[in-house]
C-alpha positions in Angstrom: 54.7 -27.3 20.0 51.9 -27.8 17.4 49.4 -27.9 20.6 50.7 -24.5 22.0 50.4 -23.2 18.4 46.7 -24.5 18.1 45.9 -23.1 21.3 47.5 -19.7 20.7 45.5 -19.6 17.5 42.3 -20.3 19.2 42.6 -17.6 22.1 43.2 -15.1 19.1 40.4 -16.2 17.3 38.3 -16.1 20.3 39.2 -12.5 21.4 38.5 -11.3 17.7 35.1 -12.8 17.9 34.2 -11.4 21.1 35.3 -7.8 20.2 33.2 -8.1 16.7 30.4 -9.4 18.6 30.5 -6.0 21.1 30.6 -3.6 18.2 28.0 -5.4 16.4 25.7 -5.6 19.3 26.4 -1.9 20.2 25.6 -1.0 16.3 22.6 -2.9 16.2 21.1 -1.3 19.3 21.9 2.2 18.0 20.3 1.4 14.9 17.3 0.0 16.6 16.8 3.1 18.4 16.9 4.9 15.4 14.2 3.7 13.4 10.3 3.2 14.0 9.3 -0.1 12.5 6.6 0.4 9.7 3.6 -1.9 8.9 5.0 -1.7 5.4 8.2 -3.1 6.3 10.0 -0.1 5.4 11.8 2.0 8.5 10.5 5.1 9.2 13.8 6.8 10.3 13.4 9.5 13.1 15.4 11.9 11.0 13.0 11.5 8.4 10.0 11.9 10.8 11.5 15.3 11.7 11.7 16.5 8.0 8.1 15.6 7.6 7.0 17.4 10.6 8.8 20.4 9.9 6.2 21.0 7.1 3.5 20.5 9.7 1.6 22.8 12.3 3.5 22.4 15.5 0.0 22.4 17.3 -1.2 19.8 15.2 1.7 17.1 16.1 1.7 17.6 20.0 -0.9 15.3 20.9 -0.4 11.9 22.1 -2.4 10.8 18.9 0.1 11.7 16.7 2.8 9.8 18.5 0.8 6.7 18.0 -0.1 7.7 14.3 3.6 7.8 13.6 4.5 4.8 15.4 3.8 2.2 12.8 3.9 -0.7 15.5 0.8 0.7 16.8 -2.0 -1.5 15.8 -4.6 1.0 14.5 -8.0 -1.6 15.1 -6.8 -2.3 18.5 -5.8 1.3 19.3 -8.8 3.3 18.1 -12.2 3.0 19.7 -15.4 4.5 20.0 -14.1 6.6 23.0 -11.1 8.1 21.0 -11.8 7.7 17.6 -13.0 11.5 16.9 -9.7 12.9 18.5 -8.0 10.4 16.4 -9.7 11.6 13.4 -9.2 15.2 14.1 -5.3 14.8 14.7 -5.3 12.8 11.1 -7.5 15.2 9.6 -5.7 18.3 10.3 -2.4 17.4 9.0 -3.3 15.4 5.8 -3.6 18.8 3.6 0.1 19.8 4.9 1.4 16.2 4.4 0.1 16.1 0.8 1.4 19.5 -0.2 4.9 18.7 1.1 4.7 15.2 -0.6 4.0 16.9 -3.8 6.6 19.4 -3.4 9.7 17.4 -3.0 8.4 14.2 -1.0 8.4 16.6 2.5 12.2 17.4 2.2 13.5 13.7 0.9 14.1 14.4 -2.7 17.5 13.2 -3.6 20.3 15.1 -5.5 19.4 12.6 -8.6 16.1 11.2 -8.9 17.9 8.3 -11.2 19.4 6.9 -7.8 18.7 3.3 -7.8 18.1 3.5 -4.0 15.4 6.2 -4.1 11.6 5.1 -4.7 10.0 8.1 -5.7 6.6 6.4 -5.4 7.0 4.9 -1.8 9.0 7.4 0.2 8.6 7.7 4.0 6.2 10.8 3.0 4.0 8.3 1.0 3.6 5.8 3.8 2.9 8.4 6.5 0.2 9.9 4.0 -1.1 6.4 3.6 -1.0 5.6 7.3 -2.8 9.1 8.0 -5.7 7.9 5.5 -5.7 4.5 7.5 -6.4 6.4 10.6 -9.4 8.5 9.2 -10.9 5.2 7.8 -10.8 3.5 11.1 -12.4 6.8 12.5 -15.0 6.7 10.1 -16.0 2.9 10.6 -16.6 3.8 14.1 -18.3 7.2 13.6 -19.9 7.6 10.2 -21.0 10.9 10.9 -17.6 12.2 10.7 -17.7 11.6 7.1 -19.2 15.2 6.5 -15.9 16.9 7.8 -13.7 15.0 5.1 -12.5 17.1 2.6 -13.7 14.6 -0.2 -11.9 16.7 -2.9 -8.6 16.1 -1.3 -9.0 12.3 -1.0 -10.0 12.3 -4.7 -6.5 14.4 -5.4 -4.7 11.9 -3.5 -6.2 8.8 -5.0 -4.5 10.4 -8.3 -1.0 10.2 -6.8 1.6 7.7 -7.4 2.3 5.0 -5.0 0.6 2.0 -4.2 -0.1 2.4 -0.5 -1.5 6.2 -1.1 -3.8 4.9 -4.0 -5.2 1.8 -1.9 -5.9 3.8 1.1 -7.5 6.4 -0.3 -9.4 4.6 -3.1 -10.6 2.5 0.3 -11.9 5.7 1.7 -13.9 6.8 -1.4 -15.5 3.5 -2.3 -16.6 3.4 1.5 -17.4 6.5 2.9 -17.7 9.3 0.3 -20.8 11.2 1.1 -21.1 13.1 -1.7 -23.8 12.3 -4.4 -22.0 12.4 -7.4 -22.0 8.5 -7.8 -18.8 6.3 -8.3 -18.1 6.1 -12.0 -15.5 8.7 -11.7 -13.3 6.2 -9.6 -13.0 3.5 -12.2 -11.5 6.5 -14.4 -9.1 7.1 -11.5 -8.0 3.5 -10.8 -7.5 3.2 -14.9 -4.0 4.3 -14.3 -3.4 2.2 -11.3 -0.9 -0.8 -11.3 -0.1 -3.9 -9.5 -1.9 -4.4 -6.0 -3.5 -1.0 -5.9 -5.5 -1.7 -9.0 -6.4 -5.2 -7.6 -7.5 -4.2 -4.2 -9.8 -1.6 -6.0 -11.5 -4.1 -7.9 -11.9 -6.3 -5.2 -13.4 -3.6 -2.9 -15.7 -2.4 -5.6 -17.2 -6.2 -6.3 -18.0 -6.3 -2.7 -20.9 -3.6 -2.6 -21.3 -3.0 -6.2 -24.7 -1.3 -7.3 -26.7 -3.0 -10.1 -26.0 0.1 -12.3 -22.3 0.0 -11.6 -22.2 -3.8 -12.9 -21.5 -2.7 -16.6 -18.5 -0.2 -16.0 -17.1 -2.7 -13.5 -17.2 -5.4 -16.0 -15.8 -3.2 -19.2 -13.0 -1.7 -17.2 -11.9 -5.1 -15.7 -11.8 -6.6 -19.1 -9.8 -3.9 -20.5 -7.4 -3.8 -17.4 -7.0 -7.5 -18.2 -6.4 -6.9 -22.0 -4.1 -4.1 -21.7 -2.1 -4.0 -18.6 1.2 -5.5 -17.4 1.8 -9.0 -16.3 2.1 -8.1 -13.0 -1.2 -5.9 -12.7 -3.0 -8.7 -14.3 -1.8 -11.6 -12.1 -2.6 -9.4 -9.0 -6.2 -9.1 -10.4 -6.5 -12.6 -11.2 -5.6 -13.6 -8.0 -8.8 -11.9 -6.7 -10.9 -13.0 -9.2 -13.0 -15.6 -7.4 -14.0 -12.7 -5.2 -15.7 -11.1 -7.6 -18.9 -13.2 -8.0 -18.5 -13.3 -11.6 -21.2 -14.8 -14.1 -20.4 -17.8 -16.6 -20.7 -15.2 -19.5 -18.6 -12.9 -17.5 -15.9 -15.2 -16.8 -15.8 -16.5 -20.3 -15.2 -13.1 -21.5 -12.3 -12.6 -19.1 -10.7 -15.7 -20.3 -10.8 -14.5 -23.7 -8.5 -11.7 -23.2 -6.3 -13.8 -20.6 -5.4 -16.2 -23.5 -3.1 -13.8 -25.0 -0.4 -14.7 -22.4 -0.5 -18.3 -23.6 -0.3 -17.0 -27.2 3.1 -15.0 -26.0 4.4 -18.3 -24.5 3.1 -21.3 -23.1 5.9 -22.0 -20.9 6.1 -18.1 -19.7 5.8 -18.0 -15.9 3.3 -15.3 -15.9 1.1 -17.7 -17.9 1.8 -20.5 -15.5 0.5 -18.2 -12.8 -2.5 -17.0 -14.6 -3.6 -20.6 -15.4 -3.1 -21.8 -11.9 -5.5 -19.1 -10.8 -8.0 -19.4 -13.3 -8.2 -23.2 -12.8 -10.1 -22.3 -9.7 -12.7 -20.3 -11.7 -13.0 -22.8 -14.5 -11.3 -26.1 -14.8 -11.6 -25.7 -18.6 -9.6 -22.6 -18.8 -6.6 -23.7 -20.8 -8.6 -25.8 -23.0 -10.8 -22.7 -24.1 -7.5 -20.8 -24.9 -6.4 -23.1 -27.9 
């Protein structure tokens, strides 16, 4: 009798599991078709894409280039080449202004009823990520055809660099640092980046450090020290992780160390201090001793 009961229970459980698998696979398949995978690991749902496209001119989003642009599975460096770079540039450049307008308005129709919603990041909406993606297309096109820089609205790119959102800031600042053809220097970029946080600020300093003009060195060091002295721990750690690429002199390293010692003074066992100490030891193995 016990064996029969055991067999009956086994059969019932097997049937339930089989049914559950069918529904799970069906649901997974539907959801998989519904999303476009993003390089930023944030899915761009087709419904969101439709909302964004409703703010754009129909003629500007009919090309195959636009389909590739919004398909985040497409590797831009592998797709854009010398032959098609101009057409990709035109597609991105034509849509950028309208994308920024709708992003500023209401995140391209994706503003929730309550901005206090814990599930809504107003600095990383699908519209933010698409603007960043569009900027990346322009950057890749300029890398292959630098002469296209004269067709870029650099005032618009500067405006974008002041918007919230790490991806948008990093992509726009990368363009400004590398390709801005205006003959007005780059000192204003440090002013823009002063409000940056986290990885966006670290990427800015890392990018600037690679091709600094001698005249830019003083402002680079002074703003760097100010950031390490005043910014939050996350931003400081993001910068410190890239310090070894900044080609700092011994005196510059010493000045940086002085402002970083504040984290040890707060709490020598604090995880932020331990992370800073680990990265700074790559530049100076006596770093901790200098913070006595």
